C-alpha positions in Angstrom: 17.6 -6.7 -15.2 18.5 -3.0 -14.6 16.8 -1.2 -11.7 15.6 2.3 -12.2 16.7 4.5 -9.4 14.2 7.2 -8.4 15.8 10.5 -7.9 12.9 12.9 -7.5 11.8 13.4 -3.9 8.1 13.2 -3.0 6.5 16.4 -1.8 6.5 15.9 1.9 3.6 16.3 4.3 3.7 19.6 6.0 2.8 19.3 9.6 0.7 22.1 11.1 -1.2 20.3 13.8 -4.0 22.3 15.3 -6.3 19.7 16.7 -9.4 21.4 15.4 -12.4 19.3 14.3 -12.0 20.1 10.6 -8.3 19.7 10.5 -6.6 16.5 11.3 -3.2 18.2 11.7 -1.5 18.1 8.4 -1.6 19.5 4.9 -0.5 17.5 1.8 0.4 18.7 -1.7 0.4 15.1 -3.2 2.5 14.0 -6.1 0.8 12.5 -9.1 1.3 8.8 -8.1 0.5 7.4 -11.5 3.6 9.1 -13.0 5.7 6.9 -10.7 4.0 3.7 -11.6 6.4 3.0 -14.6 9.5 3.9 -12.5 9.1 0.9 -10.2 9.9 -1.5 -13.0 12.7 -3.8 -12.1 13.5 -2.5 -8.6 12.8 -3.6 -5.0 11.1 -2.0 -1.9 13.0 -3.6 1.0 11.0 -4.2 4.0 9.0 -0.9 4.1 11.2 0.9 6.6 14.2 3.0 6.6 12.8 6.5 6.4 15.5 9.1 7.1 12.7 11.2 8.7 9.5 10.1 10.4 7.1 8.8 7.7 4.1 6.7 7.0 2.9 5.2 3.6 -0.6 3.7 3.5 -1.1 0.4 1.6 -4.3 -1.6 1.3 -4.5 -5.3 0.3 -7.0 -7.7 -1.1 -9.5 -5.3 -2.8 -11.1 -3.7 -4.6 -14.4 -4.1 -2.9 -17.3 -2.0 -4.1 -19.1 -1.9 -0.7 -16.0 -0.9 1.4 -13.3 0.7 -0.7 -15.4 3.8 -1.9 -15.7 5.1 1.7 -11.9 4.8 2.0 -11.4 6.7 -1.2 -13.6 9.5 0.0 -11.4 9.9 3.2 -8.2 9.7 1.2 -9.5 12.4 -1.2 -10.8 14.6 1.5 -7.3 14.7 3.1 -5.3 14.8 -0.2 -3.6 11.6 0.5 -2.4 9.1 -2.0 -2.2 5.4 -1.0 -1.3 2.1 -2.8 -3.9 -0.6 -3.5 -2.7 -4.2 -4.1 -5.4 -5.9 -6.2 -6.6 -9.5 -6.0 -7.5 -10.6 -9.4 -10.5 -12.7 -8.7 -12.4 -9.6 -7.4 -12.4 -7.9 -10.8 -12.8 -11.0 -13.1 -16.1 -12.0 -14.8 -19.3 -10.5 -16.0 -21.2 -10.6 -12.8 -22.4 -7.3 -11.1 -19.9 -7.5 -8.3 -17.0 -7.8 -10.6 -18.2 -4.9 -12.7 -18.6 -2.8 -9.6 -15.2 -3.7 -8.3 -13.7 -2.8 -11.7 -15.3 0.5 -11.5 -13.7 1.0 -8.0 -10.4 0.1 -9.4 -10.7 2.6 -12.2 -11.5 5.3 -9.6 -8.5 4.4 -7.5 -6.2 4.9 -10.6 -8.0 8.0 -11.8 -7.6 9.6 -8.4 -3.9 9.1 -8.5 -3.4 6.1 -6.2 -0.8 3.6 -7.1 -2.0 0.1 -7.9 -0.1 -3.3 -7.6 -0.6 -7.0 -8.3 -1.6 -9.2 -5.3 -2.2 -12.4 -7.3 -5.5 -13.8 -8.4 -6.5 -16.2 -5.6 -4.4 -14.8 -2.7 -2.6 -18.2 -2.1 1.0 -18.9 -0.9 3.5 -18.3 -3.8 6.0 -20.6 -2.2 3.9 -23.7 -2.6 2.8 -23.1 -6.3 4.0 -24.8 -9.5 5.3 -22.8 -12.4 2.0 -23.0 -14.4 0.1 -21.9 -11.2 2.5 -19.0 -10.6 2.1 -17.9 -14.2 -1.7 -17.9 -13.9 -1.7 -16.1 -10.6 0.6 -13.3 -11.7 -0.3 -12.9 -15.4 -4.1 -13.3 -15.2 -4.1 -10.6 -12.5 -1.9 -8.3 -14.6 -4.1 -8.8 -17.6 -7.2 -8.0 -15.6 -5.7 -4.8 -14.0 -4.4 -3.6 -17.5 -7.9 -4.1 -18.9 -9.2 -1.6 -16.3 -6.5 1.1 -16.0 -4.9 0.6 -19.5 -1.4 0.2 -18.1 1.0 -2.4 -16.9 1.7 -2.1 -13.1 5.1 -2.9 -11.7 4.4 -3.1 -7.9 3.7 -6.5 -6.4 2.9 -7.7 -2.9 3.1 -11.4 -2.1 0.1 -12.8 -0.1 1.0 -13.1 3.6 4.3 -11.3 2.7 5.7 -14.7 1.9 8.3 -14.7 -1.0 11.0 -17.3 -0.4 11.0 -20.2 -2.7 13.4 -19.6 -5.6 10.7 -20.6 -8.1 8.4 -18.0 -6.8 11.2 -15.4 -6.5 12.2 -16.0 -10.1 8.5 -15.7 -11.3 8.3 -12.3 -9.7 11.6 -10.8 -10.6 11.6 -12.2 -14.1 8.4 -10.1 -14.8 10.4 -7.1 -13.4 8.0 -6.5 -10.4 9.1 -4.5 -7.4 8.0 -6.6 -4.4 6.6 -4.4 -1.6 6.8 -5.4 2.1 5.9 -3.5 5.2 7.2 -2.3 8.5 3.9 -1.5 10.2 1.1 -4.1 10.5 -2.3 -3.0 11.5 -3.3 -6.7 11.9 -6.8 -5.6 11.0 -7.6 -9.1 9.9 -7.3 -10.3 13.5 -9.7 -7.9 15.0 -13.3 -6.7 14.3 -13.6 -3.3 15.6 -12.2 0.1 14.5 -10.9 0.7 18.0 -8.9 -2.5 17.9 -7.3 -1.6 14.6 -6.4 1.8 16.0 -4.9 0.2 19.0 -2.8 -2.1 16.9 -1.5 0.9 14.8 -0.7 2.8 18.0 1.3 -0.2 19.3 3.2 -0.4 16.0 4.1 3.3 16.1 5.3 3.0 19.6 7.3 0.0 18.5 8.7 1.6 15.4 8.5 5.4 16.0 10.2 6.2 12.7 7.1 4.8 11.0 7.3 3.0 7.6 4.9 1.3 5.2 1.6 0.4 6.9 -0.3 -2.7 5.9 -4.2 -2.5 6.0 -7.0 -4.1 4.0 -9.6 -2.2 2.2 -12.1 -5.1 2.2 -12.7 -4.9 6.0 -15.4 -2.5 7.1 -13.8 -2.0 10.6 -10.4 -1.1 9.0 -12.1 1.4 6.8 -13.8 2.9 9.8 -10.5 2.9 11.7 -8.7 4.9 9.0 -10.0 8.5 10.1 -9.1 7.6 13.7 -5.5 6.6 12.5 -5.2 10.0 10.7 -6.3 11.7 13.9 -3.7 9.7 16.0 -1.0 10.8 13.5 -2.1 14.4 13.9 -2.1 14.1 17.7 1.5 12.7 17.6 2.5 15.3 15.2 1.3 18.1 17.5 3.2 16.5 20.4 6.4 16.2 18.2 6.2 19.9 17.1 5.5 21.1 20.7 8.9 19.4 21.7 10.7 20.7 18.7 10.9 17.4 16.9 10.2 16.4 13.4 6.6 15.3 12.7 5.4 12.4 10.4 5.2 12.9 6.8 2.6 11.0 4.8 4.4 9.7 1.7 4.0 7.5 -1.2 6.0 4.2 -1.8 8.4 6.3 -3.8 10.1 7.3 -0.6 11.0 3.6 0.1 12.3 2.6 -3.4 15.7 1.1 -3.5 17.5 -0.2 -6.7 17.6 -3.9 -7.3 20.6 -5.5 -5.6 21.8 -8.7 -4.1 19.8 -8.9 -0.9 17.8 -11.6 0.9 14.0 -11.6 0.1 12.1 -11.4 3.3 9.5 -14.0 4.4 6.8 -12.4 6.7 3.4 -13.5 7.7 0.3 -11.5 8.6 
């Protein structure tokens, strides 16, 4: 399996923090994320860190959810930000009203230029699955996503970030997926208020000031409500960085973290 190396740099976020009520402190000329989707075939995103400059990439797991994701999409659109959504197959399967609405949300994500990835069908631990179960979890979800957006996706995030057992690793890489991990964890699933999610993200940025890939969930209403607060926090930090003559955060896509496939240990992380 030959990895494709991405050689085109993403257009960076240009920091111009003003602190005004209608300006969260940055401007973005986003790349067309969908153009990158095919280029992730057969590669790897290691860990979600390692930016040469301060950067943050937003990723959202477990959706789509018709009653929470649209508000997030509005916020992303209003700020010109592209994110990555890791889709859980059971949410878009079937003829019920909820599944139909969720499929419409997924179509909107793709149409608005966000990246989409496979997050399995039932969100169970890959490392405990048999071959037939792995096949169903990966391939059924891929079929469902393809049926909505009309393309094969190459990004994959293991539930709980757990990808260790050789059988699971083979199942993922034999399908030429690029597994995506993270460096910043909002732990929004542990808390139940926007303020608590914001506090977690602040702590992560203090711990890892270079930033990285941030894990959130678009199925949690308090996490959706926290997202504008997180953008304000980034803007405030950028204003302080600029005042000190330091580089600000860039909001980037997963393209910035791409690394070619190579012999390296697959991480096992829990959230």
